[in-house]
HTML snippet that shows the backbone in 3Dmol.js (N, CA, C, O; Angstrom):
<script src="https://3Dmol.org/build/3Dmol-min.js"></script>
<div id="view" style="width:600px;height:400px;position:relative"></div>
<script>
const pdb = `
ATOM      1  N   MET A   1      20.739   1.544  14.454  1.00  0.00           N
ATOM      2  CA  MET A   1      19.729   1.389  14.598  1.00  0.00           C
ATOM      3  C   MET A   1      19.252   0.355  14.186  1.00  0.00           C
ATOM      4  O   MET A   1      20.148  -0.283  13.634  1.00  0.00           O
ATOM      5  N   THR A   2      18.432  -0.097  14.158  1.00  0.00           N
ATOM      6  CA  THR A   2      17.748  -1.169  13.559  1.00  0.00           C
ATOM      7  C   THR A   2      16.400  -0.705  13.214  1.00  0.00           C
ATOM      8  O   THR A   2      15.547  -0.071  13.835  1.00  0.00           O
ATOM      9  N   ALA A   3      16.474  -1.290  11.851  1.00  0.00           N
ATOM     10  CA  ALA A   3      14.941  -1.063  11.156  1.00  0.00           C
ATOM     11  C   ALA A   3      13.980  -0.945  11.643  1.00  0.00           C
ATOM     12  O   ALA A   3      14.117  -1.228  12.834  1.00  0.00           O
ATOM     13  N   PRO A   4      12.659  -0.578  11.336  1.00  0.00           N
ATOM     14  CA  PRO A   4      11.612  -0.644  12.173  1.00  0.00           C
ATOM     15  C   PRO A   4      11.005  -1.678  11.516  1.00  0.00           C
ATOM     16  O   PRO A   4      11.215  -2.080  10.371  1.00  0.00           O
ATOM     17  N   VAL A   5      10.002  -2.193  12.586  1.00  0.00           N
ATOM     18  CA  VAL A   5       9.524  -3.563  12.087  1.00  0.00           C
ATOM     19  C   VAL A   5       8.070  -3.248  12.106  1.00  0.00           C
ATOM     20  O   VAL A   5       7.693  -2.785  13.183  1.00  0.00           O
ATOM     21  N   PRO A   6       7.133  -3.383  11.163  1.00  0.00           N
ATOM     22  CA  PRO A   6       5.685  -3.301  11.058  1.00  0.00           C
ATOM     23  C   PRO A   6       4.790  -3.931  12.272  1.00  0.00           C
ATOM     24  O   PRO A   6       5.021  -5.108  12.551  1.00  0.00           O
ATOM     25  N   TYR A   7       3.767  -3.226  13.028  1.00  0.00           N
ATOM     26  CA  TYR A   7       3.119  -3.427  13.973  1.00  0.00           C
ATOM     27  C   TYR A   7       2.241  -4.415  13.759  1.00  0.00           C
ATOM     28  O   TYR A   7       1.897  -5.241  14.604  1.00  0.00           O
ATOM     29  N   ARG A   8       1.817  -4.343  12.502  1.00  0.00           N
ATOM     30  CA  ARG A   8       0.834  -4.832  11.775  1.00  0.00           C
ATOM     31  C   ARG A   8       0.881  -4.979  10.458  1.00  0.00           C
ATOM     32  O   ARG A   8       1.577  -4.148   9.874  1.00  0.00           O
ATOM     33  N   SER A   9       0.283  -5.889   9.727  1.00  0.00           N
ATOM     34  CA  SER A   9       0.191  -6.324   8.270  1.00  0.00           C
ATOM     35  C   SER A   9      -1.252  -6.867   7.547  1.00  0.00           C
ATOM     36  O   SER A   9      -1.841  -7.799   8.093  1.00  0.00           O
ATOM     37  N   THR A  10      -1.667  -6.415   6.619  1.00  0.00           N
ATOM     38  CA  THR A  10      -3.172  -6.821   6.210  1.00  0.00           C
ATOM     39  C   THR A  10      -2.550  -8.300   5.797  1.00  0.00           C
ATOM     40  O   THR A  10      -1.374  -8.659   5.850  1.00  0.00           O
ATOM     41  N   PRO A  11      -3.831  -9.117   5.328  1.00  0.00           N
ATOM     42  CA  PRO A  11      -3.859 -10.343   4.585  1.00  0.00           C
ATOM     43  C   PRO A  11      -3.222 -10.480   3.391  1.00  0.00           C
ATOM     44  O   PRO A  11      -3.143  -9.284   3.111  1.00  0.00           O
ATOM     45  N   MET A  12      -2.712 -11.039   2.484  1.00  0.00           N
ATOM     46  CA  MET A  12      -2.286 -11.104   1.650  1.00  0.00           C
ATOM     47  C   MET A  12      -3.596 -11.224   0.520  1.00  0.00           C
ATOM     48  O   MET A  12      -4.416 -12.142   0.559  1.00  0.00           O
ATOM     49  N   PHE A  13      -3.614 -10.266  -0.344  1.00  0.00           N
ATOM     50  CA  PHE A  13      -4.883 -10.130  -1.266  1.00  0.00           C
ATOM     51  C   PHE A  13      -4.286 -10.609  -2.603  1.00  0.00           C
ATOM     52  O   PHE A  13      -3.081 -10.625  -2.856  1.00  0.00           O
ATOM     53  N   ASP A  14      -5.311 -11.013  -3.457  1.00  0.00           N
ATOM     54  CA  ASP A  14      -4.901 -10.760  -5.082  1.00  0.00           C
ATOM     55  C   ASP A  14      -5.854 -10.243  -5.377  1.00  0.00           C
ATOM     56  O   ASP A  14      -6.647  -9.809  -4.542  1.00  0.00           O
ATOM     57  N   ASN A  15      -6.090 -10.118  -7.196  1.00  0.00           N
ATOM     58  CA  ASN A  15      -6.856  -9.583  -7.490  1.00  0.00           C
ATOM     59  C   ASN A  15      -8.223  -9.914  -7.341  1.00  0.00           C
ATOM     60  O   ASN A  15      -9.029  -9.157  -7.882  1.00  0.00           O
ATOM     61  N   ALA A  16      -8.640 -10.880  -6.725  1.00  0.00           N
ATOM     62  CA  ALA A  16      -9.936 -11.452  -6.719  1.00  0.00           C
ATOM     63  C   ALA A  16     -10.690 -11.034  -5.194  1.00  0.00           C
ATOM     64  O   ALA A  16     -11.837 -10.677  -4.925  1.00  0.00           O
ATOM     65  N   SER A  17      -9.484 -11.258  -4.365  1.00  0.00           N
ATOM     66  CA  SER A  17      -9.521 -11.081  -2.627  1.00  0.00           C
ATOM     67  C   SER A  17      -9.582  -9.217  -2.246  1.00  0.00           C
ATOM     68  O   SER A  17      -9.810  -8.684  -1.160  1.00  0.00           O
ATOM     69  N   LEU A  18      -9.308  -8.621  -3.489  1.00  0.00           N
ATOM     70  CA  LEU A  18      -8.808  -7.324  -2.768  1.00  0.00           C
ATOM     71  C   LEU A  18     -10.116  -7.001  -2.448  1.00  0.00           C
ATOM     72  O   LEU A  18     -11.087  -7.338  -3.124  1.00  0.00           O
ATOM     73  N   PRO A  19     -10.178  -5.975  -0.834  1.00  0.00           N
ATOM     74  CA  PRO A  19     -11.462  -5.377  -0.931  1.00  0.00           C
ATOM     75  C   PRO A  19     -11.492  -4.120  -1.681  1.00  0.00           C
ATOM     76  O   PRO A  19     -10.638  -3.309  -2.039  1.00  0.00           O
ATOM     77  N   MET A  20     -12.725  -4.227  -1.794  1.00  0.00           N
ATOM     78  CA  MET A  20     -13.818  -2.666  -2.186  1.00  0.00           C
ATOM     79  C   MET A  20     -13.273  -1.211  -1.546  1.00  0.00           C
ATOM     80  O   MET A  20     -13.162  -0.132  -2.128  1.00  0.00           O
ATOM     81  N   ALA A  21     -12.978  -1.543  -0.173  1.00  0.00           N
ATOM     82  CA  ALA A  21     -12.406  -0.341   0.407  1.00  0.00           C
ATOM     83  C   ALA A  21     -10.705  -0.053   0.005  1.00  0.00           C
ATOM     84  O   ALA A  21     -10.275   1.054   0.328  1.00  0.00           O
ATOM     85  N   LEU A  22     -10.154  -0.606  -0.391  1.00  0.00           N
ATOM     86  CA  LEU A  22      -8.823  -0.402  -0.837  1.00  0.00           C
ATOM     87  C   LEU A  22      -9.137   0.084  -2.066  1.00  0.00           C
ATOM     88  O   LEU A  22      -8.453   1.052  -2.402  1.00  0.00           O
ATOM     89  N   GLN A  23      -9.883  -0.251  -2.772  1.00  0.00           N
ATOM     90  CA  GLN A  23     -10.031   0.611  -4.272  1.00  0.00           C
ATOM     91  C   GLN A  23     -10.791   1.648  -4.062  1.00  0.00           C
ATOM     92  O   GLN A  23     -11.011   2.185  -5.148  1.00  0.00           O
ATOM     93  N   ARG A  24     -11.271   2.161  -3.254  1.00  0.00           N
ATOM     94  CA  ARG A  24     -11.700   3.503  -3.372  1.00  0.00           C
ATOM     95  C   ARG A  24     -10.807   4.384  -2.383  1.00  0.00           C
ATOM     96  O   ARG A  24      -9.788   3.878  -1.913  1.00  0.00           O
ATOM     97  N   ARG A  25     -11.155   5.644  -2.070  1.00  0.00           N
ATOM     98  CA  ARG A  25     -10.254   6.441  -1.430  1.00  0.00           C
ATOM     99  C   ARG A  25      -9.979   6.192   0.487  1.00  0.00           C
ATOM    100  O   ARG A  25     -10.957   6.186   1.234  1.00  0.00           O
ATOM    101  N   HIS A  26      -9.369   6.113   0.719  1.00  0.00           N
ATOM    102  CA  HIS A  26      -8.847   5.850   1.959  1.00  0.00           C
ATOM    103  C   HIS A  26      -7.752   6.081   2.464  1.00  0.00           C
ATOM    104  O   HIS A  26      -6.876   6.200   1.608  1.00  0.00           O
ATOM    105  N   MET A  27      -7.322   6.228   3.749  1.00  0.00           N
ATOM    106  CA  MET A  27      -6.172   6.837   4.236  1.00  0.00           C
ATOM    107  C   MET A  27      -5.820   6.080   5.167  1.00  0.00           C
ATOM    108  O   MET A  27      -6.646   5.313   5.663  1.00  0.00           O
ATOM    109  N   THR A  28      -4.304   6.132   5.683  1.00  0.00           N
ATOM    110  CA  THR A  28      -3.658   5.762   6.842  1.00  0.00           C
ATOM    111  C   THR A  28      -4.238   6.702   7.965  1.00  0.00           C
ATOM    112  O   THR A  28      -4.404   7.888   7.679  1.00  0.00           O
ATOM    113  N   LYS A  29      -4.515   6.306   9.065  1.00  0.00           N
ATOM    114  CA  LYS A  29      -4.294   7.009  10.542  1.00  0.00           C
ATOM    115  C   LYS A  29      -3.610   7.928  10.512  1.00  0.00           C
ATOM    116  O   LYS A  29      -3.038   8.067   9.430  1.00  0.00           O
ATOM    117  N   ALA A  30      -3.252   9.155  11.753  1.00  0.00           N
ATOM    118  CA  ALA A  30      -2.590  10.012  11.696  1.00  0.00           C
ATOM    119  C   ALA A  30      -1.515   9.000  12.938  1.00  0.00           C
ATOM    120  O   ALA A  30      -1.827   8.250  13.863  1.00  0.00           O
ATOM    121  N   GLY A  31      -0.338   9.400  12.443  1.00  0.00           N
ATOM    122  CA  GLY A  31       0.943   8.641  12.668  1.00  0.00           C
ATOM    123  C   GLY A  31       1.301   7.416  12.467  1.00  0.00           C
ATOM    124  O   GLY A  31       2.176   6.917  13.174  1.00  0.00           O
ATOM    125  N   VAL A  32       0.724   6.751  11.523  1.00  0.00           N
ATOM    126  CA  VAL A  32       1.154   5.641  10.822  1.00  0.00           C
ATOM    127  C   VAL A  32       1.592   5.794   9.575  1.00  0.00           C
ATOM    128  O   VAL A  32       1.178   6.768   8.947  1.00  0.00           O
ATOM    129  N   TRP A  33       2.537   4.854   8.939  1.00  0.00           N
ATOM    130  CA  TRP A  33       2.976   5.124   7.935  1.00  0.00           C
ATOM    131  C   TRP A  33       2.459   3.321   7.333  1.00  0.00           C
ATOM    132  O   TRP A  33       2.231   2.362   8.071  1.00  0.00           O
ATOM    133  N   GLY A  34       2.407   3.347   6.029  1.00  0.00           N
ATOM    134  CA  GLY A  34       2.402   1.827   5.511  1.00  0.00           C
ATOM    135  C   GLY A  34       3.716   1.886   3.915  1.00  0.00           C
ATOM    136  O   GLY A  34       4.281   2.766   3.267  1.00  0.00           O
ATOM    137  N   ILE A  35       3.652   0.273   3.921  1.00  0.00           N
ATOM    138  CA  ILE A  35       4.190   0.124   2.638  1.00  0.00           C
ATOM    139  C   ILE A  35       3.538  -0.677   2.071  1.00  0.00           C
ATOM    140  O   ILE A  35       3.253  -1.703   2.689  1.00  0.00           O
ATOM    141  N   VAL A  36       2.950  -0.461   0.363  1.00  0.00           N
ATOM    142  CA  VAL A  36       2.529  -0.994  -0.309  1.00  0.00           C
ATOM    143  C   VAL A  36       3.231  -2.059  -0.848  1.00  0.00           C
ATOM    144  O   VAL A  36       3.940  -1.733  -1.800  1.00  0.00           O
ATOM    145  N   ARG A  37       3.266  -3.554  -0.455  1.00  0.00           N
ATOM    146  CA  ARG A  37       4.032  -4.455  -1.190  1.00  0.00           C
ATOM    147  C   ARG A  37       3.381  -5.333  -2.096  1.00  0.00           C
ATOM    148  O   ARG A  37       2.597  -6.217  -1.751  1.00  0.00           O
ATOM    149  N   VAL A  38       3.808  -5.006  -3.566  1.00  0.00           N
ATOM    150  CA  VAL A  38       3.546  -6.219  -4.666  1.00  0.00           C
ATOM    151  C   VAL A  38       4.215  -7.237  -4.975  1.00  0.00           C
ATOM    152  O   VAL A  38       5.312  -7.115  -5.519  1.00  0.00           O
ATOM    153  N   LEU A  39       3.612  -8.589  -4.649  1.00  0.00           N
ATOM    154  CA  LEU A  39       4.381 -10.101  -4.478  1.00  0.00           C
ATOM    155  C   LEU A  39       4.458 -10.426  -5.893  1.00  0.00           C
ATOM    156  O   LEU A  39       5.416 -11.033  -6.373  1.00  0.00           O
ATOM    157  N   GLU A  40       3.239  -9.939  -6.708  1.00  0.00           N
ATOM    158  CA  GLU A  40       3.608 -10.569  -8.364  1.00  0.00           C
ATOM    159  C   GLU A  40       2.633  -9.761  -8.849  1.00  0.00           C
ATOM    160  O   GLU A  40       1.859  -9.235  -8.049  1.00  0.00           O
ATOM    161  N   GLY A  41       2.505  -9.523 -10.280  1.00  0.00           N
ATOM    162  CA  GLY A  41       1.953  -9.228 -11.162  1.00  0.00           C
ATOM    163  C   GLY A  41       2.069  -7.341 -10.977  1.00  0.00           C
ATOM    164  O   GLY A  41       3.058  -6.803 -10.480  1.00  0.00           O
ATOM    165  N   ARG A  42       0.811  -6.546 -11.506  1.00  0.00           N
ATOM    166  CA  ARG A  42       1.251  -5.313 -11.467  1.00  0.00           C
ATOM    167  C   ARG A  42      -0.150  -4.573 -10.490  1.00  0.00           C
ATOM    168  O   ARG A  42      -1.236  -5.144 -10.400  1.00  0.00           O
ATOM    169  N   LEU A  43       0.185  -3.098  -9.760  1.00  0.00           N
ATOM    170  CA  LEU A  43      -0.718  -2.713  -9.594  1.00  0.00           C
ATOM    171  C   LEU A  43      -0.509  -1.184  -9.723  1.00  0.00           C
ATOM    172  O   LEU A  43       0.557  -0.593  -9.894  1.00  0.00           O
ATOM    173  N   LEU A  44      -1.767  -0.669  -9.602  1.00  0.00           N
ATOM    174  CA  LEU A  44      -1.622   1.087  -9.498  1.00  0.00           C
ATOM    175  C   LEU A  44      -1.954   1.379  -8.315  1.00  0.00           C
ATOM    176  O   LEU A  44      -2.893   0.893  -7.685  1.00  0.00           O
ATOM    177  N   LEU A  45      -0.908   2.497  -7.827  1.00  0.00           N
ATOM    178  CA  LEU A  45      -1.493   3.261  -6.659  1.00  0.00           C
ATOM    179  C   LEU A  45      -1.453   4.585  -7.060  1.00  0.00           C
ATOM    180  O   LEU A  45      -0.673   5.184  -7.801  1.00  0.00           O
ATOM    181  N   THR A  46      -2.460   4.946  -6.422  1.00  0.00           N
ATOM    182  CA  THR A  46      -3.276   6.665  -6.827  1.00  0.00           C
ATOM    183  C   THR A  46      -2.978   7.524  -5.652  1.00  0.00           C
ATOM    184  O   THR A  46      -3.871   7.678  -4.819  1.00  0.00           O
ATOM    185  N   TYR A  47      -1.810   8.108  -5.486  1.00  0.00           N
ATOM    186  CA  TYR A  47      -2.435   9.012  -4.547  1.00  0.00           C
ATOM    187  C   TYR A  47      -3.229  10.291  -4.557  1.00  0.00           C
ATOM    188  O   TYR A  47      -3.015  10.766  -5.672  1.00  0.00           O
ATOM    189  N   LEU A  48      -3.836  10.899  -4.060  1.00  0.00           N
ATOM    190  CA  LEU A  48      -4.660  11.911  -3.772  1.00  0.00           C
ATOM    191  C   LEU A  48      -4.168  13.534  -3.531  1.00  0.00           C
ATOM    192  O   LEU A  48      -4.515  14.662  -3.882  1.00  0.00           O
ATOM    193  N   ASP A  49      -3.142  12.888  -2.710  1.00  0.00           N
ATOM    194  CA  ASP A  49      -2.604  14.407  -2.271  1.00  0.00           C
ATOM    195  C   ASP A  49      -1.574  14.169  -1.838  1.00  0.00           C
ATOM    196  O   ASP A  49      -1.490  13.265  -1.006  1.00  0.00           O
ATOM    197  N   PRO A  50      -0.073  15.106  -2.363  1.00  0.00           N
ATOM    198  CA  PRO A  50      -0.362  15.043  -3.394  1.00  0.00           C
ATOM    199  C   PRO A  50      -0.511  14.326  -4.586  1.00  0.00           C
ATOM    200  O   PRO A  50       0.094  13.258  -4.683  1.00  0.00           O
ATOM    201  N   GLU A  51      -1.558  14.920  -5.976  1.00  0.00           N
ATOM    202  CA  GLU A  51      -1.891  13.872  -6.739  1.00  0.00           C
ATOM    203  C   GLU A  51      -0.841  12.913  -7.914  1.00  0.00           C
ATOM    204  O   GLU A  51      -0.118  13.443  -8.757  1.00  0.00           O
ATOM    205  N   SER A  52      -0.927  12.044  -7.790  1.00  0.00           N
ATOM    206  CA  SER A  52       0.000  11.342  -8.717  1.00  0.00           C
ATOM    207  C   SER A  52      -0.298   9.786  -8.627  1.00  0.00           C
ATOM    208  O   SER A  52      -0.959   9.413  -7.659  1.00  0.00           O
ATOM    209  N   GLU A  53       0.159   8.789  -9.610  1.00  0.00           N
ATOM    210  CA  GLU A  53       0.299   7.721  -9.631  1.00  0.00           C
ATOM    211  C   GLU A  53       1.717   6.975  -9.941  1.00  0.00           C
ATOM    212  O   GLU A  53       2.695   7.572 -10.391  1.00  0.00           O
ATOM    213  N   VAL A  54       1.693   5.949  -9.715  1.00  0.00           N
ATOM    214  CA  VAL A  54       2.533   4.978  -9.390  1.00  0.00           C
ATOM    215  C   VAL A  54       2.555   3.718  -9.660  1.00  0.00           C
ATOM    216  O   VAL A  54       2.067   3.108  -8.708  1.00  0.00           O
ATOM    217  N   VAL A  55       2.954   2.872 -10.675  1.00  0.00           N
ATOM    218  CA  VAL A  55       2.473   1.266 -11.319  1.00  0.00           C
ATOM    219  C   VAL A  55       3.660   0.863 -10.555  1.00  0.00           C
ATOM    220  O   VAL A  55       4.730   1.456 -10.694  1.00  0.00           O
ATOM    221  N   LEU A  56       3.456  -0.428  -9.508  1.00  0.00           N
ATOM    222  CA  LEU A  56       4.634  -1.144  -9.004  1.00  0.00           C
ATOM    223  C   LEU A  56       4.234  -2.570  -9.722  1.00  0.00           C
ATOM    224  O   LEU A  56       3.088  -2.829 -10.087  1.00  0.00           O
ATOM    225  N   ASP A  57       5.276  -3.389  -9.855  1.00  0.00           N
ATOM    226  CA  ASP A  57       5.305  -4.183 -10.099  1.00  0.00           C
ATOM    227  C   ASP A  57       5.886  -5.724  -9.376  1.00  0.00           C
ATOM    228  O   ASP A  57       6.780  -5.628  -8.535  1.00  0.00           O
ATOM    229  N   GLY A  58       5.393  -7.000  -9.705  1.00  0.00           N
ATOM    230  CA  GLY A  58       6.404  -7.933  -8.574  1.00  0.00           C
ATOM    231  C   GLY A  58       7.327  -7.652  -7.998  1.00  0.00           C
ATOM    232  O   GLY A  58       8.331  -7.539  -8.701  1.00  0.00           O
ATOM    233  N   GLY A  59       7.499  -7.409  -6.564  1.00  0.00           N
ATOM    234  CA  GLY A  59       8.892  -6.839  -6.122  1.00  0.00           C
ATOM    235  C   GLY A  59       8.946  -5.896  -5.042  1.00  0.00           C
ATOM    236  O   GLY A  59       9.374  -5.807  -3.891  1.00  0.00           O
ATOM    237  N   GLN A  60       7.966  -4.837  -6.414  1.00  0.00           N
ATOM    238  CA  GLN A  60       8.442  -3.652  -5.630  1.00  0.00           C
ATOM    239  C   GLN A  60       7.465  -3.132  -4.586  1.00  0.00           C
ATOM    240  O   GLN A  60       6.630  -3.872  -4.068  1.00  0.00           O
ATOM    241  N   ALA A  61       7.586  -1.859  -4.294  1.00  0.00           N
ATOM    242  CA  ALA A  61       6.827  -1.257  -3.014  1.00  0.00           C
ATOM    243  C   ALA A  61       6.677  -0.160  -3.138  1.00  0.00           C
ATOM    244  O   ALA A  61       7.141   0.295  -4.183  1.00  0.00           O
ATOM    245  N   ALA A  62       6.074   0.700  -2.315  1.00  0.00           N
ATOM    246  CA  ALA A  62       5.792   2.068  -2.118  1.00  0.00           C
ATOM    247  C   ALA A  62       4.978   2.596  -0.556  1.00  0.00           C
ATOM    248  O   ALA A  62       4.002   2.099   0.005  1.00  0.00           O
ATOM    249  N   VAL A  63       5.790   3.730  -0.184  1.00  0.00           N
ATOM    250  CA  VAL A  63       5.257   3.835   0.808  1.00  0.00           C
ATOM    251  C   VAL A  63       4.242   5.193   0.870  1.00  0.00           C
ATOM    252  O   VAL A  63       4.254   6.265   0.265  1.00  0.00           O
ATOM    253  N   LEU A  64       3.255   4.538   2.028  1.00  0.00           N
ATOM    254  CA  LEU A  64       2.511   5.947   2.377  1.00  0.00           C
ATOM    255  C   LEU A  64       2.242   6.567   3.579  1.00  0.00           C
ATOM    256  O   LEU A  64       2.012   5.933   4.609  1.00  0.00           O
ATOM    257  N   LEU A  65       2.260   8.095   3.488  1.00  0.00           N
ATOM    258  CA  LEU A  65       2.711   8.672   4.726  1.00  0.00           C
ATOM    259  C   LEU A  65       1.028   8.807   5.167  1.00  0.00           C
ATOM    260  O   LEU A  65       0.023   8.722   4.462  1.00  0.00           O
ATOM    261  N   PRO A  66       1.222   9.108   6.971  1.00  0.00           N
ATOM    262  CA  PRO A  66       0.282   9.210   7.649  1.00  0.00           C
ATOM    263  C   PRO A  66      -0.892  10.232   7.392  1.00  0.00           C
ATOM    264  O   PRO A  66      -0.840  11.425   7.691  1.00  0.00           O
ATOM    265  N   GLU A  67      -2.089   9.514   6.722  1.00  0.00           N
ATOM    266  CA  GLU A  67      -3.157  10.641   6.251  1.00  0.00           C
ATOM    267  C   GLU A  67      -3.578  10.884   4.879  1.00  0.00           C
ATOM    268  O   GLU A  67      -4.480  11.548   4.368  1.00  0.00           O
ATOM    269  N   GLN A  68      -2.371   9.923   4.318  1.00  0.00           N
ATOM    270  CA  GLN A  68      -2.376  10.253   2.995  1.00  0.00           C
ATOM    271  C   GLN A  68      -3.523   9.669   2.071  1.00  0.00           C
ATOM    272  O   GLN A  68      -3.590   8.441   2.024  1.00  0.00           O
ATOM    273  N   PRO A  69      -4.509  10.465   1.270  1.00  0.00           N
ATOM    274  CA  PRO A  69      -5.554  10.113   0.733  1.00  0.00           C
ATOM    275  C   PRO A  69      -5.058   8.970  -0.345  1.00  0.00           C
ATOM    276  O   PRO A  69      -4.193   9.523  -1.025  1.00  0.00           O
ATOM    277  N   HIS A  70      -5.250   7.504  -0.827  1.00  0.00           N
ATOM    278  CA  HIS A  70      -4.891   7.031  -1.737  1.00  0.00           C
ATOM    279  C   HIS A  70      -5.782   6.058  -2.268  1.00  0.00           C
ATOM    280  O   HIS A  70      -6.949   6.268  -1.939  1.00  0.00           O
ATOM    281  N   PHE A  71      -5.546   4.755  -3.204  1.00  0.00           N
ATOM    282  CA  PHE A  71      -6.524   4.194  -3.509  1.00  0.00           C
ATOM    283  C   PHE A  71      -5.880   3.086  -4.286  1.00  0.00           C
ATOM    284  O   PHE A  71      -4.902   3.685  -4.733  1.00  0.00           O
ATOM    285  N   VAL A  72      -5.792   1.866  -4.734  1.00  0.00           N
ATOM    286  CA  VAL A  72      -5.258   0.701  -5.227  1.00  0.00           C
ATOM    287  C   VAL A  72      -5.939   0.319  -6.543  1.00  0.00           C
ATOM    288  O   VAL A  72      -7.131   0.624  -6.499  1.00  0.00           O
ATOM    289  N   THR A  73      -5.594  -0.221  -7.645  1.00  0.00           N
ATOM    290  CA  THR A  73      -6.044  -0.598  -8.527  1.00  0.00           C
ATOM    291  C   THR A  73      -5.526  -1.785  -9.229  1.00  0.00           C
ATOM    292  O   THR A  73      -4.448  -1.558  -9.779  1.00  0.00           O
ATOM    293  N   PRO A  74      -6.011  -3.088  -9.388  1.00  0.00           N
ATOM    294  CA  PRO A  74      -5.145  -4.018  -9.723  1.00  0.00           C
ATOM    295  C   PRO A  74      -4.891  -4.167 -11.280  1.00  0.00           C
ATOM    296  O   PRO A  74      -5.906  -4.180 -11.977  1.00  0.00           O
ATOM    297  N   GLN A  75      -3.759  -4.271 -11.864  1.00  0.00           N
ATOM    298  CA  GLN A  75      -3.818  -4.055 -13.241  1.00  0.00           C
ATOM    299  C   GLN A  75      -3.590  -5.777 -13.936  1.00  0.00           C
ATOM    300  O   GLN A  75      -2.527  -6.215 -14.374  1.00  0.00           O
ATOM    301  N   GLY A  76      -5.012  -6.577 -13.861  1.00  0.00           N
ATOM    302  CA  GLY A  76      -4.673  -7.765 -14.590  1.00  0.00           C
ATOM    303  C   GLY A  76      -4.171  -8.921 -12.483  1.00  0.00           C
ATOM    304  O   GLY A  76      -3.886  -8.512 -11.358  1.00  0.00           O
ATOM    305  N   PRO A  77      -4.292  -9.890 -12.909  1.00  0.00           N
ATOM    306  CA  PRO A  77      -3.562 -10.965 -11.432  1.00  0.00           C
ATOM    307  C   PRO A  77      -2.491 -10.053 -10.758  1.00  0.00           C
ATOM    308  O   PRO A  77      -1.596  -9.410 -11.306  1.00  0.00           O
ATOM    309  N   MET A  78      -2.825 -10.162  -9.342  1.00  0.00           N
ATOM    310  CA  MET A  78      -1.543  -9.868  -8.729  1.00  0.00           C
ATOM    311  C   MET A  78      -1.510 -10.116  -7.586  1.00  0.00           C
ATOM    312  O   MET A  78      -2.527 -10.802  -7.486  1.00  0.00           O
ATOM    313  N   ARG A  79      -0.943 -10.054  -6.285  1.00  0.00           N
ATOM    314  CA  ARG A  79      -0.976 -10.351  -5.054  1.00  0.00           C
ATOM    315  C   ARG A  79      -0.415  -9.049  -4.280  1.00  0.00           C
ATOM    316  O   ARG A  79       0.552  -8.462  -4.765  1.00  0.00           O
ATOM    317  N   MET A  80      -0.969  -8.619  -3.160  1.00  0.00           N
ATOM    318  CA  MET A  80      -0.389  -7.857  -2.438  1.00  0.00           C
ATOM    319  C   MET A  80      -0.520  -7.557  -1.089  1.00  0.00           C
ATOM    320  O   MET A  80      -1.473  -8.162  -0.599  1.00  0.00           O
ATOM    321  N   GLN A  81       0.205  -6.703  -0.138  1.00  0.00           N
ATOM    322  CA  GLN A  81       0.076  -6.617   0.879  1.00  0.00           C
ATOM    323  C   GLN A  81       0.605  -5.304   1.623  1.00  0.00           C
ATOM    324  O   GLN A  81       1.456  -4.573   1.117  1.00  0.00           O
ATOM    325  N   VAL A  82       0.086  -5.101   2.732  1.00  0.00           N
ATOM    326  CA  VAL A  82       0.286  -3.801   3.036  1.00  0.00           C
ATOM    327  C   VAL A  82       0.637  -3.924   4.813  1.00  0.00           C
ATOM    328  O   VAL A  82      -0.179  -4.151   5.707  1.00  0.00           O
ATOM    329  N   ASP A  83       1.979  -3.714   4.926  1.00  0.00           N
ATOM    330  CA  ASP A  83       2.317  -3.398   6.450  1.00  0.00           C
ATOM    331  C   ASP A  83       2.769  -2.100   6.918  1.00  0.00           C
ATOM    332  O   ASP A  83       3.650  -1.388   6.434  1.00  0.00           O
ATOM    333  N   PHE A  84       1.820  -1.841   8.228  1.00  0.00           N
ATOM    334  CA  PHE A  84       1.637  -0.420   8.764  1.00  0.00           C
ATOM    335  C   PHE A  84       2.883  -0.520   9.872  1.00  0.00           C
ATOM    336  O   PHE A  84       3.302  -1.603  10.281  1.00  0.00           O
ATOM    337  N   TYR A  85       3.378   0.688  10.269  1.00  0.00           N
ATOM    338  CA  TYR A  85       4.654   0.902  11.082  1.00  0.00           C
ATOM    339  C   TYR A  85       4.157   2.415  11.991  1.00  0.00           C
ATOM    340  O   TYR A  85       3.417   3.270  11.504  1.00  0.00           O
ATOM    341  N   ASP A  86       4.650   2.468  13.134  1.00  0.00           N
ATOM    342  CA  ASP A  86       4.146   3.680  13.980  1.00  0.00           C
ATOM    343  C   ASP A  86       5.655   4.687  13.710  1.00  0.00           C
ATOM    344  O   ASP A  86       5.641   5.696  14.415  1.00  0.00           O
ATOM    345  N   ARG A  87       6.456   4.602  13.138  1.00  0.00           N
ATOM    346  CA  ARG A  87       7.386   5.554  12.669  1.00  0.00           C
ATOM    347  C   ARG A  87       7.994   5.225  11.232  1.00  0.00           C
ATOM    348  O   ARG A  87       8.002   4.079  10.784  1.00  0.00           O
ATOM    349  N   PRO A  88       8.565   6.466  10.463  1.00  0.00           N
ATOM    350  CA  PRO A  88       8.752   6.462   9.029  1.00  0.00           C
ATOM    351  C   PRO A  88       9.610   4.572   9.172  1.00  0.00           C
ATOM    352  O   PRO A  88      10.256   4.149  10.131  1.00  0.00           O
ATOM    353  N   PRO A  89       9.341   3.971   8.114  1.00  0.00           N
ATOM    354  CA  PRO A  89      10.084   2.973   7.730  1.00  0.00           C
ATOM    355  C   PRO A  89      11.430   2.741   6.991  1.00  0.00           C
ATOM    356  O   PRO A  89      11.914   1.624   6.810  1.00  0.00           O
ATOM    357  N   GLY A  90      11.944   3.825   6.614  1.00  0.00           N
ATOM    358  CA  GLY A  90      13.196   4.447   6.236  1.00  0.00           C
ATOM    359  C   GLY A  90      13.069   4.054   4.948  1.00  0.00           C
ATOM    360  O   GLY A  90      13.937   4.346   4.125  1.00  0.00           O
TER     361      GLY A  90
END
`;
const viewer = $3Dmol.createViewer("view");
viewer.addModel(pdb, "pdb");
viewer.setStyle({}, {cartoon: {color: "spectrum"}});
viewer.zoomTo();
viewer.render();
</script>
C-alpha cells in the first residue's frame, strides 16, 4: 500500500511569519490529521487533550489527530510547515 499524500500544506513559516492563530489554541477539523514538520530551529508543540508538550528540533515532526486542540511556540529562530491528510499519515 502506498503512503498517504498530504492534500494540503501550509506555507513555510518562520518565527517572524508564524500566524498568531497557530500560537493560540486551535485544532484540525474532523477527519483531518496533521503533521507539524520543523525544518530548522526548535518549536514547542503543546497538546491540550490529552495535555502534553513536545520539543521538535529541525528535521523532526509530530502528528496532530483530528480535532485535537493544540498550539505551537517558536523557541527562537525556526522554520516549520504543516501537512494535512484525510487519513492517518502512518
